[in-house]
N, C-alpha and C positions, 0 to 999 in steps of 0.2 A: 437440511434448508432449514436455517432462523427465514422468521414471520417478524417483518415489524410493521406496527400499525400507530394510529394516533399519535402523530409525531408532531415534537412543537419546537420550533426556536422564538426564543426573546416571545415567548406566550402564543406564538401563531404560528399556525399550518405552511410548511415550506413550497416555495412552487415549487413545479415539478422545473422551471428556468432556473431557478437558486441550487441546486442539488447538483451536484458533480457526481457521474457513478466513472466509479473506475474498479477493475477487476482486483485480485489481492491474492495471495497463497500464504497456505497456514497448513502446518505439517504436512508439506510436500504437493499438496490439493492446491487446486486455483478454483477463485472461487468470486463470483460476479452478481453486482446486487440488478434485481430484476427493475423495469422503468420503474418512477412515483406514480401510482394512479389511487386514484379516491385517499390519498394521504398515508399510502401503504405500500410497502416495497419487501421483497426476499433476497434473501443471499442465497445462492446454491451452485455447487458445482458448473462451473465453466469451462469451456475449449480456447485456449489459448494458439492464436496463431504463429506461426513459425518468428514471428518479427517481434511479436512477445516473448517467446519463450528463449530469444536470442538478446532480447534484453533484458530477462530476467537472469541470464548469463553474467552479462556485463554486468548492468548492479550489484550484483550479489557480487564478484571480485570485489570492484566498489566499496561496496557497505565494508571487507574484509579489512582490506589495504587501512580504512578510515575509522575501524575499530583499532588496529595492529597501530595505528601512529597514538592512537588518543591514548590508549594501555601507554605505550612506550614513557609519553611526555607526561602522566601521571607518576610514572615510576623515576623521573626526573634524571631522560637520556636526554643529551642533547641533540639538536638536527644536525643530521650529514652538513658535513660541508661541501658547498658546490664545488667543483672541479678545475 
């Protein structure tokens, strides 16, 4: 678990309504922030719903396709022609 406290954004404490909470994946572990309370939150392991796991599978495939596309353009490969 990672704890964040004493938060400042542009020298001001952020309001809970201004903070967007989202889960993330790192090293195969799903993590999520706790709600912002008293200018403090924690990042800890989270349980991802089946819909969330399905989203991760789709997002991973799209990210890999995007990385391949960018790498091919960087290598000077031409765009494939439409049939």
